C-alpha positions in Angstrom: -11.2 117.2 91.2 -8.2 119.2 92.1 -7.5 120.4 95.6 -7.6 124.2 96.2 -5.3 124.0 99.1 -1.6 125.0 98.8 1.3 124.2 101.0 2.4 126.7 103.5 6.0 126.6 102.2 4.9 127.6 98.7 2.9 130.7 99.9 4.7 134.0 99.5 6.3 135.4 102.7 4.9 138.8 103.4 6.1 139.2 107.0 9.7 140.1 107.8 11.5 137.8 110.3 12.6 139.3 113.5 16.3 139.0 114.3 17.3 136.5 116.9 18.5 138.3 120.0 20.7 136.8 122.7 21.3 138.0 126.2 25.0 138.9 126.8 26.2 138.2 130.3 28.2 140.6 132.4 31.8 140.5 131.4 34.6 140.3 133.9 38.3 141.1 133.3 39.2 137.4 133.7 36.6 136.3 131.2 37.9 138.9 128.7 41.5 137.7 129.1 40.5 134.1 128.6 38.5 135.0 125.5 41.5 137.0 124.2 43.8 134.0 124.7 41.5 131.7 122.8 41.2 134.2 120.0 44.9 134.8 119.7 46.4 133.4 116.5 48.8 130.5 116.9 52.4 131.4 116.0 53.4 130.2 112.5 55.8 127.3 112.5 58.9 127.8 110.7 59.6 125.2 108.0 62.9 123.4 108.3 65.4 124.3 105.6 65.7 121.8 102.8 68.9 120.0 102.8 70.8 119.8 99.5 71.5 116.2 98.6 73.7 115.0 95.8 73.5 111.7 93.9 76.6 110.0 92.8 77.2 106.8 90.9 79.6 104.5 92.6 81.2 101.4 91.1 82.2 98.5 93.3 85.1 96.1 92.4 86.3 92.9 94.0 89.9 92.2 95.0 90.8 91.1 91.5 89.5 94.3 89.9 86.3 92.8 88.5 83.3 95.1 88.4 80.6 93.8 90.7 77.9 96.4 90.6 77.2 100.2 90.3 75.2 102.0 93.0 73.5 105.4 93.0 74.2 106.8 96.5 72.4 109.9 97.8 74.0 111.8 100.6 74.3 115.3 101.9 76.1 118.0 99.9 78.9 118.3 102.5 79.9 114.6 102.2 83.2 113.7 100.7 83.8 111.0 98.0 85.1 108.5 100.6 81.8 108.5 102.4 79.9 107.7 99.2 82.4 104.9 98.4 82.1 103.5 101.9 78.3 103.5 101.7 78.5 101.6 98.4 80.7 99.0 99.9 78.3 98.5 102.8 75.4 98.1 100.3 77.4 95.5 98.3 78.0 93.6 101.5 74.3 93.7 102.4 73.3 92.5 98.9 75.5 89.5 99.4 77.9 90.3 96.6 80.8 90.4 99.0 81.4 88.2 102.0 82.2 90.0 105.3 85.8 88.7 105.2 86.4 89.9 101.6 84.9 93.4 102.2 88.2 94.7 103.3 89.8 93.7 100.0 87.1 95.2 97.8 87.2 98.8 96.7 84.8 101.4 95.2 85.3 104.3 92.9 83.2 107.5 92.4 82.3 108.2 88.8 83.0 111.8 87.8 
């Protein structure tokens, strides 16, 4: 036998729902100012300008003129070739290709 009962949720809704009402308290000027401060939009942060960077290929040579290694150095656009070459010599020294005493005898060249 089947049950003749139906669930309450499946029955059609014939009554309209009443809106939910809330009581609004008395507003004071201080409360209005505080609410306005909370609702004020935050100022947009200005993005920092992107710095232009240039990549240069630098060749490092030892005192005898033998090619040791080439480095790709990325520095700012306003850097001169000597700064790129100096950075490549520092990298060669850190890599162990050149001893600290020999670093003064080594030289680097910017490829065009």
